[in-house]
Every structure is written in structure tokens, then in C-alpha cells.
C-alpha positions as CSV (number, residue, x, y, z in Angstrom):
1,M,-6.5,-1.5,-7.1
2,K,-6.8,-4.0,-3.7
3,A,-7.1,-7.0,-6.4
4,M,-4.0,-5.7,-8.1
5,R,-2.0,-5.0,-4.5
6,W,-3.0,-8.4,-3.6
7,A,-1.5,-10.2,-6.5
8,R,1.7,-8.3,-6.3
9,R,2.2,-9.0,-2.7
10,V,1.6,-13.0,-3.7
11,Y,3.7,-12.4,-6.7
12,Y,6.7,-10.7,-4.9
13,F,6.1,-13.0,-1.3
14,G,9.3,-13.3,0.3
15,L,11.3,-12.8,3.5
16,G,14.0,-10.6,2.4
17,R,12.6,-7.3,2.9
18,F,9.2,-5.5,4.7
19,C,7.3,-2.7,3.9
20,P,5.6,-1.0,7.0
21,A,3.8,1.2,4.3
22,C,1.8,-1.6,3.2
23,R,2.7,-4.3,5.7
24,S,4.1,-6.7,2.9
25,S,6.8,-9.4,2.8
26,V,9.0,-9.2,-0.3
27,R,11.9,-11.0,-1.9
28,R,13.5,-7.8,-2.5
29,F,12.8,-3.5,-3.1
30,S,12.9,-2.8,-7.0
31,T,15.5,-0.5,-8.3
32,F,14.4,3.3,-8.2
33,G,16.0,6.6,-9.6
34,Q,18.3,8.6,-11.5
35,P,21.1,7.5,-10.5
36,A,19.6,4.2,-9.9
37,R,19.2,3.1,-6.3
38,P,19.1,-0.7,-5.8
39,D,16.4,-2.0,-3.0
40,A,14.5,1.6,-3.2
41,M,10.9,0.8,-4.0
42,C,8.4,-1.8,-2.7
43,P,6.8,-3.2,-5.5
44,V,3.2,-3.7,-4.1
45,C,2.8,-0.2,-2.9
46,G,5.5,2.0,-4.4
47,S,6.8,3.3,-1.2
48,L,10.5,4.6,-1.2
49,E,12.8,4.7,1.6
50,R,11.5,8.2,2.9
51,H,8.1,6.8,2.7
52,R,8.7,3.9,5.2
53,L,11.2,5.6,7.4
54,V,8.3,8.5,8.1
55,W,5.7,6.0,8.4
56,L,7.7,4.2,11.0
57,F,7.9,7.3,12.7
58,L,4.5,8.4,12.6
59,Q,3.9,4.7,14.3
60,R,6.6,4.9,17.0
61,R,7.2,8.6,17.6
62,S,3.7,10.3,17.6
63,D,0.4,10.4,19.0
64,R,-1.7,12.2,16.4
65,L,-2.8,9.6,14.7
66,D,-4.5,7.9,17.6
67,G,-7.9,8.5,16.7
68,R,-8.9,11.8,18.1
69,P,-10.3,14.4,16.2
70,R,-7.8,16.2,14.0
71,R,-7.2,18.0,10.9
72,M,-4.4,17.0,8.2
73,L,-3.3,18.7,5.3
74,H,-1.1,16.2,2.7
75,V,0.7,18.1,-0.2
76,A,1.4,16.1,-3.1
77,P,0.2,12.9,-1.7
78,E,2.0,9.9,-2.0
79,R,-0.3,7.3,-2.8
80,C,1.7,4.9,-0.6
81,L,0.8,7.0,2.5
82,E,-2.2,8.4,1.2
83,S,-4.2,5.3,1.4
84,R,-3.0,4.7,5.0
85,F,-4.0,8.2,6.1
86,R,-7.8,7.8,4.7
87,K,-8.5,5.1,7.0
88,I,-7.3,6.3,10.5
89,P,-10.8,7.2,12.3
90,G,-11.0,10.8,13.7
91,L,-8.7,12.2,10.9
92,D,-10.0,14.9,8.8
93,Y,-7.7,14.3,6.0
94,V,-7.2,16.8,3.0
95,S,-4.7,15.7,0.2
96,A,-4.0,18.7,-1.8
97,D,-1.5,19.2,-5.2
98,L,-1.1,21.6,-7.9
99,D,-1.5,19.7,-10.8
100,D,-2.3,16.1,-9.3
101,P,-6.1,15.6,-10.2
102,A,-6.5,12.6,-7.7
103,A,-5.7,15.2,-5.0
104,L,-8.6,16.2,-3.1
105,I,-8.2,19.9,-3.7
106,R,-6.2,22.2,-6.2
107,L,-3.8,23.7,-3.8
108,D,-0.6,26.6,-4.4
109,I,1.4,26.4,-1.4
110,T,2.0,29.8,-1.5
111,D,-1.4,31.0,-1.4
112,I,-3.6,28.3,0.9
113,P,-7.1,28.9,1.2
114,Y,-7.6,27.7,4.8
115,P,-7.6,29.9,7.9
116,D,-5.2,30.8,10.4
117,N,-4.3,27.9,13.0
118,Y,-6.1,25.1,10.9
119,F,-4.5,21.8,10.7
120,D,-3.1,19.7,13.4
121,I,-0.6,18.0,11.0
122,I,0.7,18.9,7.9
123,H,2.8,16.4,5.5
124,C,5.0,18.1,2.6
125,S,7.7,15.8,1.4
126,H,10.2,16.8,-1.3
127,V,7.7,19.7,-2.4
128,L,9.8,22.8,-1.8
129,E,12.4,22.2,-3.9
130,H,9.8,22.4,-7.0
131,V,8.5,25.5,-5.5
132,D,10.0,29.2,-6.7
133,D,9.0,31.2,-3.7
134,D,10.1,28.3,-1.1
135,R,10.0,31.1,1.9
136,R,6.6,32.5,1.0
137,A,5.3,28.7,1.0
138,M,6.9,28.3,4.5
139,R,5.1,31.3,5.7
140,E,1.7,30.0,4.7
141,L,2.7,26.3,5.8
142,H,3.5,28.2,9.3
143,R,0.2,30.1,9.2
144,V,-2.3,27.2,8.6
145,L,-0.7,25.1,11.3
146,A,-2.2,24.9,14.9
147,N,-0.6,26.2,17.7
148,D,-0.4,22.7,19.2
149,G,0.3,21.1,15.6
150,W,3.5,19.9,14.1
151,A,4.7,19.3,10.3
152,I,7.0,17.2,8.6
153,L,8.5,19.1,6.3
154,Q,11.0,17.2,4.3
155,V,13.3,17.8,0.8
156,P,16.5,16.1,-0.4
157,I,19.6,18.0,1.3
158,G,22.5,17.9,-1.5
159,A,24.7,20.6,-0.6
160,A,26.4,22.1,2.3
161,E,24.6,25.4,1.4
162,T,21.4,26.2,-0.4
163,Y,22.4,26.4,-4.3
164,E,19.4,28.5,-6.5
165,D,19.7,30.6,-9.9
166,P,16.3,32.1,-10.7
167,T,17.7,32.6,-14.4
168,V,18.3,28.6,-15.0
169,T,14.5,27.7,-16.4
170,D,15.3,25.3,-19.4
171,P,14.2,22.0,-18.1
172,N,17.0,20.4,-19.7
173,D,19.4,23.3,-17.8
174,R,17.9,22.6,-14.4
175,E,18.3,18.8,-14.9
176,R,22.0,19.6,-15.2
177,V,22.2,22.2,-12.7
178,F,19.9,21.1,-10.1
179,G,19.4,17.5,-10.4
180,Q,16.0,17.2,-11.7
181,S,14.5,19.0,-14.6
182,D,11.6,20.5,-12.5
183,H,13.7,21.1,-9.4
184,V,14.6,25.3,-8.8
185,R,17.0,24.7,-6.2
186,I,19.7,22.6,-4.4
187,Y,19.0,22.6,-0.4
188,G,21.9,22.5,1.9
189,L,22.2,22.1,5.6
190,D,20.9,25.7,5.7
191,Y,17.1,24.8,4.9
192,Y,16.7,24.5,8.8
193,D,17.4,28.0,9.1
194,R,15.0,29.1,6.3
195,L,12.3,27.0,8.1
196,S,13.1,29.2,11.4
197,A,13.2,32.5,9.7
198,A,9.1,31.2,8.7
199,G,9.0,30.8,12.3
200,F,9.1,27.0,13.0
201,A,11.0,25.8,15.8
202,V,12.6,22.7,13.9
203,E,13.5,19.2,15.9
204,R,15.3,16.9,13.6
205,V,14.8,13.3,14.1
206,E,17.4,10.6,12.7
207,G,15.9,7.6,11.4
208,S,18.6,5.7,13.8
209,E,16.4,7.1,17.0
210,F,13.7,5.0,16.9
211,V,14.8,2.1,13.8
212,S,17.3,-0.4,14.3
213,E,20.0,-1.5,12.5
214,D,18.9,-4.8,12.0
215,E,15.1,-3.2,11.1
216,G,16.6,-0.4,8.5
217,R,17.9,-3.4,6.6
218,R,14.6,-5.5,6.4
219,N,13.0,-2.0,5.8
220,A,15.5,-0.7,3.4
221,V,15.5,2.9,5.2
222,N,18.2,5.3,5.6
223,L,19.4,5.7,9.3
224,G,21.1,8.6,8.6
225,E,18.1,10.4,6.9
226,V,16.7,13.4,9.0
227,I,13.0,14.0,9.7
228,P,12.5,17.6,10.0
229,V,9.5,17.9,12.7
230,C,8.4,21.6,12.8
231,R,6.1,23.6,15.2
232,R,5.2,27.0,15.8
233,T,7.3,29.2,18.0
234,D,4.5,32.0,18.0
235,C,2.5,30.1,20.6
């Protein structure tokens, strides 16, 4: 894997774009997604816009990855971030997924097999839109979060108000209604109200708060994207 990444870094080398997740300078990022997003994916590590933005946030707005002993839960681990987390000294890192055999444990986030107040850090990005009972999942994430911990719980926001219909079960219908065959809803701005109802205090941090315009262009990140940083309110 390291050899392949090094070969891609050499092959795609250039000064047009920079990936903070793998620290690669490349000519350009690749097109990704439906509809296609140009300049979206790092050809070296596969990071997308949201992954690069989160990594910059963790570097600049957090002291949680400073080498002191902490526990982290990474749900549906993105390879581009997982490889970085695994190398952080003092971090007791657990990757978890319902289906991915590469994750350390198999996990249903509506029934997390860990005690209360266990994890200092939780990262769960673009997962809840796949979960039928997302409110139960939010309560479980809140339960296992340490009193002084925080969770980054990102979802795609695509409407003013959340739309869901449990009668839509066919993958083709889900793709037509929700934009992807394995999505069960389109989240709106009331997503943050759901997090609050689960017990979280939510800080909405925009990319423009810690990334300059010039750097945003070179890293190809969306400066208007919000990172929801969630903390417990019952401690």
C-alpha cells in the first residue's frame, strides 16, 4: 500500500493542488460523484472535500490528537483518515462498521457495545443518512461520548427541512427520492435540532473560520461547509 501511494504521488506530482490528508502536491484532483464534481478526489489517498476539511479542522482547532491518552471511535472509517489516526501516539483507536470487514469491529450504531462516557472522540461522517432509526443512533453516540469529549457528526444537508419516508424501500426509488440508493432521508437544517434533542450541544464551525480562500482553492475544500462539533449537555 505504501509503495502504491508513493508511486501515485510521483505520477500525479504537481503544484496545482495540495492534499492535507496525505500531504501530497498534485497537478489536479480527480472528478468524483454523481453528479460529477470536478477537483474533488485526491488521486493519491482518495480523500474528498469533506475529509480534507475535517483534517484541517483537527489540526488547527483541536488539541484532542496531541499524544495524550484518549479513546476514539471512528464509524465507517475513511481510509484516507484512518491511516492518519492509527499513527497518532496515545490514541486508543477503534474503527467500526456494520459491513466493512476492514474495520476493527462490526458495529450497529443504534446499539453500541461500549459503556457510558467511554470515548473522548467520535468521528461519524455521512453515516446517519443511511440509518433507519437515526434518532436512536444519535442517542447511542451521545451515551458513549465522554463528559468532556466531542463528536464530529457530519451529514449531507440537501434541503431546508428533513424529508424521509419509510415506505420508500426499493433502491431505485430511494435513489430517485433521496439521491442515493442506500439513503433513507434527505437532511435539512433541522438536523441540528435532532442532535440537540439527543442531548448534544452543537457548535457549527464553517470552513472559512480556519481556512483562507487561497488555501481553500489549493486544497479544494468548501469554505461554506459546516462541521458539527457535538458535546454533551448533561455533564
